[in-house]
C-alpha positions in Angstrom: 0.1 0.2 0.1 1.1 3.5 -0.7 2.3 6.1 1.6 -1.0 7.5 1.9 -2.9 4.4 2.4 -3.8 3.8 -1.4 -2.0 2.9 -4.5 -2.7 3.9 -8.2 -2.5 1.4 -11.1 -2.5 3.0 -14.4 -3.3 0.9 -17.6 -5.8 -0.2 -19.9 -8.8 -2.3 -18.7 -8.9 -4.2 -21.9 -5.2 -5.2 -21.6 -5.1 -8.6 -19.9 -1.6 -8.2 -19.0 -2.3 -5.1 -17.0 -4.7 -7.4 -15.0 -2.3 -10.1 -14.3 0.2 -7.6 -13.1 -2.1 -5.8 -10.9 -3.4 -9.3 -9.3 0.1 -10.2 -8.6 1.1 -6.9 -6.9 -2.4 -6.4 -5.0 -3.5 -10.2 -4.4 -7.1 -10.9 -3.2 -9.7 -7.8 -3.5 -13.0 -7.0 -1.2 -14.5 -4.6 -3.6 -14.1 -3.4 -7.1 -16.0 -0.4 -8.8 -15.5 -0.4 -12.5 -15.9 3.3 -13.6 -13.6 3.2 -16.8 -14.4 4.2 -20.4 -17.4 1.9 -20.6 -16.6 -0.1 -23.9 -17.7 -3.6 -23.9 -14.4 -5.1 -24.1 -13.1 -3.1 -21.1 -16.0 -3.8 -19.0 -15.7 -7.7 -19.8 -12.2 -8.0 -19.5 -12.3 -6.2 -16.1 -15.0 -8.5 -14.8 -13.4 -11.7 -16.2 -10.0 -10.9 -14.8 -11.4 -10.1 -11.4 -13.9 -11.9 -10.5 -11.6 -15.1 -9.4 -9.8 -12.7 -7.5 -12.4 -11.0 -5.3 -12.6 -12.3 -1.6 -15.8 -14.2 -0.1 -18.2 -11.8 0.7 -16.8 -9.2 -1.8 -18.6 -7.4 -4.7 -17.6 -6.2 -8.1 -19.8 -3.3 -9.4 -19.7 -2.3 -12.9 -21.5 1.2 -13.9 -22.5 2.9 -16.7 -24.0 -0.5 -18.3 -26.4 1.5 -20.2 -23.8 1.8 -23.0 -24.9 -1.8 -23.8 -27.8 -0.2 -25.4 -25.6 2.5 -27.5 -23.5 2.6 -30.5 -19.9 3.4 -30.3 -18.9 1.2 -27.2 -18.4 -2.2 -29.3 -20.5 -4.7 -31.2 -23.5 -4.9 -29.6 -23.9 -8.5 -30.1 -20.9 -8.8 -27.3 -22.2 -5.9 -25.3 -21.6 -6.0 -21.3 -25.2 -6.8 -20.7 -25.3 -9.7 -23.2 -22.3 -10.9 -21.5 -24.2 -10.6 -18.0 -27.2 -12.4 -19.4 -24.8 -15.3 -20.2 -23.4 -15.4 -16.6 -27.2 -15.3 -15.5 -27.6 -18.6 -17.6 -24.5 -20.1 -16.3 -25.4 -19.2 -12.6 -28.7 -21.4 -13.3 -26.7 -24.3 -14.8 -25.4 -25.1 -11.2 -28.8 -26.9 -10.6 -27.9 -30.5 -10.5 -29.9 -31.8 -13.5 -27.6 -29.6 -15.7 -24.4 -31.3 -14.3 -23.0 -31.9 -17.8 -23.1 -28.2 -18.7 -20.4 -25.7 -17.4 -21.8 -23.5 -14.8 -20.6 -20.3 -13.1 -18.9 -20.6 -9.7 -17.2 -17.3 -9.4 -20.4 -15.5 -8.8 -23.2 -16.2 -6.3 -25.7 -13.6 -7.6 -26.0 -10.7 -10.1 -28.1 -7.7 -9.0 -28.9 -5.6 -12.0 -29.9 -1.8 -11.1 -30.3 1.0 -14.0 -26.8 1.6 -15.2 -25.3 -0.7 -12.8 -24.4 -4.3 -12.4 -23.2 -5.9 -9.3 -21.6 -9.3 -8.9 -21.9 -10.7 -5.5 -19.4 -13.3 -4.1 -20.5 -16.2 -1.9 -18.1 -19.3 -2.1 -20.2 -21.3 0.4 -23.3 -20.7 -1.8 -22.0 -21.2 -5.3 -20.6 -24.7 -3.5 -24.3 -25.6 -2.5 -25.6 -28.6 -4.4 -28.8 -27.5 -5.9 -31.1 -30.6 -6.3 -34.7 -31.3 -6.7 -36.6 -32.8 -4.0 -39.3 -35.5 -3.8 -42.2 -36.6 -1.5 -40.7 -40.1 -1.1 -43.2 -41.4 -4.0 -46.3 -40.3 -1.9 -49.1 -38.7 -4.1 -50.8 -35.8 -2.6 -53.4 -35.6 -5.2 -52.4 -32.0 -5.8 -53.2 -30.7 -9.4 -50.2 -29.8 -11.7 -51.1 -26.3 -13.2 -47.9 -26.0 -15.2 -49.9 -26.8 -18.4 -53.3 -25.5 -17.5 -53.3 -23.0 -20.2 -52.4 -25.7 -22.7 -55.4 -27.8 -24.0 -53.2 -29.7 -26.4 -50.9 -30.8 -23.3 -54.0 -31.6 -21.3 -55.2 -34.1 -24.1 -51.7 -35.7 -24.3 -52.0 -36.5 -20.8 -55.1 -38.4 -21.4 -53.6 -40.1 -24.1 -50.5 -41.0 -21.9 -52.4 -43.0 -19.5 -53.0 -45.5 -22.2 -49.5 -45.5 -23.7 -47.4 -45.0 -20.9 -46.3 -48.4 -21.1 -44.7 -48.4 -24.7 -40.8 -48.4 -24.5 -39.7 -44.7 -25.0 -43.0 -43.2 -24.9 -42.0 -41.2 -21.7 -39.1 -39.6 -23.5 -41.2 -38.9 -26.4 -44.1 -37.3 -24.3 -41.5 -35.1 -22.8 -40.5 -33.9 -26.2 -44.0 -33.4 -27.3 -44.9 -31.4 -24.4 -41.7 -29.1 -24.7 -42.7 -28.5 -28.5 -46.5 -27.8 -27.5 -45.6 -25.4 -24.9 -42.8 -23.3 -26.8 -44.8 -23.3 -30.0 -48.2 -21.8 -28.4 -46.0 -19.2 -26.0 -47.8 -16.4 -25.0 -44.8 -14.8 -23.5 -43.3 -13.8 -27.0 -44.6 -10.7 -27.1 -42.7 -9.5 -24.2 -39.4 -10.2 -26.3 -40.2 -7.5 -28.7 
């Protein structure tokens, strides 16, 4: 640490070698506030280089993320917000049923605010196995509302009562449900 209780490191955020040198000199970090030039490369490379170097309970905050909606900061296909969306998917891939998909273990959670994305670090949380539960095979006769709005899926359920003993039908039923639900999605209008 410098004479006045802090030290300044000057370099390009998009230069990975700058970050390697920084990490070697500084070590683990508690809090990072990224307030650079806001190009996608700078925001993403800073995040990628520092996430693994933040102490448990620490946080990395990237501000001015609204630049992901603007031109002049890089190819918008590779914007910081699109990168963040990818990390959100990879956090959800920690669910045990996705064990064959690479998941995100550096970040416990991501908080999004207007123009700010915060990455929270919790090593214990990311190491916790998320697994489905069951009721030991007991049927409580509760109604499954997942497909209530999908009349074709309800008809499929009726048909499966008679075809469930045919080899491979359980898997086929799953694919048919996915197709029927996704092809008749009412949520599409929210992605325009």
